[in-house]
C-alpha positions as CSV (number, residue, x, y, z in Angstrom):
1,X,-3.0,-17.4,21.7
2,X,-4.4,-17.3,18.1
3,X,-2.0,-14.5,17.2
4,X,1.0,-16.5,18.4
5,X,-0.3,-19.5,16.5
6,X,-0.7,-17.4,13.3
7,X,2.7,-15.9,13.7
8,X,4.3,-19.3,14.2
9,X,2.6,-20.6,11.1
10,X,3.8,-17.7,9.1
11,X,7.4,-18.2,10.3
12,X,7.3,-21.9,9.6
13,X,5.8,-21.3,6.1
14,X,8.5,-18.7,5.3
15,X,11.2,-21.0,6.6
16,X,9.9,-23.8,4.3
17,X,9.8,-21.5,1.3
18,X,13.5,-20.5,2.0
19,X,14.6,-24.1,2.6
20,X,12.9,-25.6,-0.4
21,X,13.9,-22.7,-2.7
22,X,10.3,-22.2,-3.6
23,X,11.1,-18.5,-3.7
24,X,13.2,-18.9,-6.8
25,X,10.4,-21.0,-8.5
26,X,7.8,-18.3,-7.7
27,X,10.1,-15.6,-8.9
28,X,10.9,-17.5,-12.1
29,X,7.2,-17.9,-12.9
30,X,6.4,-14.2,-12.2
31,X,9.4,-12.6,-13.7
32,X,10.3,-14.8,-16.7
33,X,6.8,-15.6,-17.8
34,X,5.5,-12.0,-17.3
35,X,3.5,-10.2,-20.0
36,X,6.2,-7.9,-21.2
37,X,3.7,-5.4,-22.6
38,X,2.8,-4.6,-18.9
39,X,6.4,-3.8,-17.9
40,X,6.0,0.0,-18.1
41,X,2.8,-0.3,-16.1
42,X,4.3,-2.3,-13.3
43,X,7.5,-0.2,-13.2
44,X,5.4,2.9,-12.8
45,X,3.1,1.2,-10.3
46,X,6.1,0.2,-8.2
47,X,7.2,3.8,-7.7
48,X,3.7,5.1,-6.8
49,X,4.4,3.8,-3.3
50,X,7.2,6.3,-2.9
51,X,5.1,9.3,-4.1
52,X,1.8,8.4,-2.4
53,X,3.8,7.7,0.7
54,X,4.3,11.4,1.1
55,X,1.4,12.9,-0.7
56,X,-1.5,11.1,0.9
57,X,-0.6,11.9,4.6
58,X,0.3,15.5,3.6
59,X,-2.9,15.8,1.6
60,X,-4.9,14.6,4.7
61,X,-3.1,17.1,6.9
62,X,-3.8,19.9,4.4
63,X,-7.4,18.9,4.1
64,X,-7.7,19.1,7.9
65,X,-6.1,22.5,8.0
66,X,-8.3,23.9,5.1
67,X,-11.5,22.5,6.7
68,X,-10.2,23.7,10.2
69,X,-10.9,20.2,11.4
70,X,-8.4,19.0,14.0
71,X,-9.7,15.4,13.8
72,X,-8.9,15.1,10.1
73,X,-5.5,16.9,10.6
74,X,-4.6,14.5,13.4
75,X,-5.5,11.5,11.3
76,X,-3.0,12.8,8.7
77,X,-0.4,13.2,11.3
78,X,-1.0,9.6,12.5
79,X,-0.6,8.2,9.0
80,X,2.6,10.3,8.5
81,X,4.1,9.2,11.8
82,X,3.3,5.5,11.1
83,X,4.9,5.7,7.7
84,X,8.1,7.1,9.2
85,X,8.2,4.5,11.9
86,X,7.7,1.7,9.4
87,X,10.4,3.1,7.2
88,X,12.8,2.9,10.1
89,X,11.7,-0.7,10.8
90,X,12.2,-1.6,7.1
91,X,15.7,0.0,7.1
92,X,16.7,-1.9,10.3
93,X,15.4,-5.2,8.9
94,X,17.2,-4.7,5.6
95,X,20.5,-4.0,7.3
96,X,20.0,-7.0,9.7
97,X,19.2,-9.6,7.0
98,X,21.3,-8.2,4.1
99,X,19.8,-10.6,1.6
100,X,21.1,-10.5,-1.9
101,X,18.7,-9.2,-4.6
102,X,17.3,-12.0,-6.8
103,X,18.8,-10.5,-10.0
104,X,22.2,-10.7,-8.4
105,X,21.6,-14.3,-7.2
106,X,20.0,-15.9,-10.3
107,X,20.9,-15.6,-14.0
108,X,17.3,-16.2,-15.1
109,X,16.0,-13.0,-13.4
110,X,15.5,-10.1,-15.7
111,X,15.8,-6.8,-13.7
112,X,13.6,-4.1,-15.2
113,X,13.4,-1.7,-12.3
114,X,15.5,-0.2,-9.6
115,X,16.5,-2.3,-6.5
116,X,18.9,-0.7,-4.1
117,X,19.9,-2.1,-0.8
118,X,19.3,-5.6,0.5
119,X,16.3,-7.5,-0.6
120,X,14.6,-8.6,2.6
121,X,11.9,-7.3,3.3
122,X,10.4,-5.4,0.4
123,X,10.4,-1.7,1.4
124,X,8.0,-0.7,-1.4
125,X,5.5,-3.4,-0.3
126,X,5.8,-2.5,3.4
127,X,5.2,1.2,2.5
128,X,2.2,0.4,0.4
129,X,0.6,-1.9,2.9
130,X,1.4,0.5,5.8
131,X,-0.2,3.4,3.9
132,X,-3.3,1.3,2.9
133,X,-3.8,0.0,6.4
134,X,-3.2,3.3,8.2
135,X,-5.6,5.2,6.0
136,X,-8.1,2.4,6.3
137,X,-7.9,2.6,10.1
138,X,-8.5,6.3,10.0
139,X,-11.2,6.5,7.4
140,X,-13.9,3.8,7.4
141,X,-14.8,4.0,3.7
142,X,-15.2,0.5,2.2
143,X,-14.4,1.6,-1.4
144,X,-11.3,3.5,-0.3
145,X,-10.1,0.5,1.7
146,X,-10.6,-1.9,-1.3
147,X,-8.9,0.4,-3.6
148,X,-5.9,1.0,-1.3
149,X,-5.4,-2.7,-0.5
150,X,-5.7,-3.7,-4.2
151,X,-3.1,-1.1,-5.0
152,X,-0.8,-2.3,-2.2
153,X,-1.0,-5.9,-3.4
154,X,-0.3,-4.9,-6.9
155,X,2.8,-2.9,-5.7
156,X,4.0,-6.1,-4.0
157,X,3.5,-8.1,-7.2
158,X,5.2,-5.4,-9.2
159,X,8.4,-5.9,-7.2
160,X,8.6,-9.6,-8.3
161,X,7.5,-8.7,-11.8
162,X,10.4,-6.3,-12.0
163,X,12.9,-8.9,-10.7
164,X,14.0,-7.0,-7.6
165,X,12.3,-9.0,-4.9
166,X,11.5,-12.6,-3.9
167,X,8.0,-13.7,-2.8
168,X,9.1,-13.9,0.8
169,X,10.5,-10.4,0.7
170,X,7.1,-9.2,-0.4
171,X,5.2,-11.4,2.1
172,X,7.5,-10.2,5.0
173,X,7.1,-6.5,3.9
174,X,3.3,-6.9,3.9
175,X,3.2,-8.8,7.2
176,X,5.6,-6.4,9.1
177,X,3.7,-3.4,7.7
178,X,0.4,-4.8,8.9
179,X,1.6,-5.9,12.4
180,X,3.6,-2.7,13.0
181,X,0.8,-0.4,11.8
182,X,-1.8,-2.1,14.0
183,X,0.5,-2.2,17.0
184,X,1.3,1.5,16.8
185,X,-2.4,2.2,16.1
186,X,-3.3,0.5,19.4
187,X,-0.6,2.3,21.2
188,X,-1.7,5.7,19.9
189,X,-5.3,4.9,20.7
190,X,-4.6,3.7,24.2
191,X,-2.5,6.8,25.1
192,X,-4.9,9.1,23.2
193,X,-2.1,10.4,21.0
194,X,-3.7,12.2,18.0
195,X,-6.5,9.6,17.7
């Protein structure tokens, strides 16, 4: 019951943000009032999601193979599979909503990075949150978890800083990434697939 109430609250909040055009106000604040000397940092940070997305699960798998440890190897497989599933979910959502990118909708937005297909949800944010959460579920190291979630939040912020996503795109990417990752984690655990 609490999960349904939380989901309902999130949907109502996102609807209010859309309806009141708070999205544009938040984006204006983040993008136009940004510290421009940090542009290169946030552009680079934004793209770390694409590279770490592949290298971390493959690194975990390789670590398991080298150590001859099937548990570690399977944890790497789980992270890799979850990332692929969440990529497919992101692709389906982007094609379903087909939201125009903010730099195409508003003259005040300065686009300083790449933004391809539709805006909703943020694929980079979804990838980063999915990776952070999946690795955190597999490895119970508090410092690693703090680092990964801080990185994922900064990736989400970077997408607004760069002018390629709205706040609700980032929020939805994070929310869907968390929910889908946890749902598939429970499914894998219940059926004793890999974990």
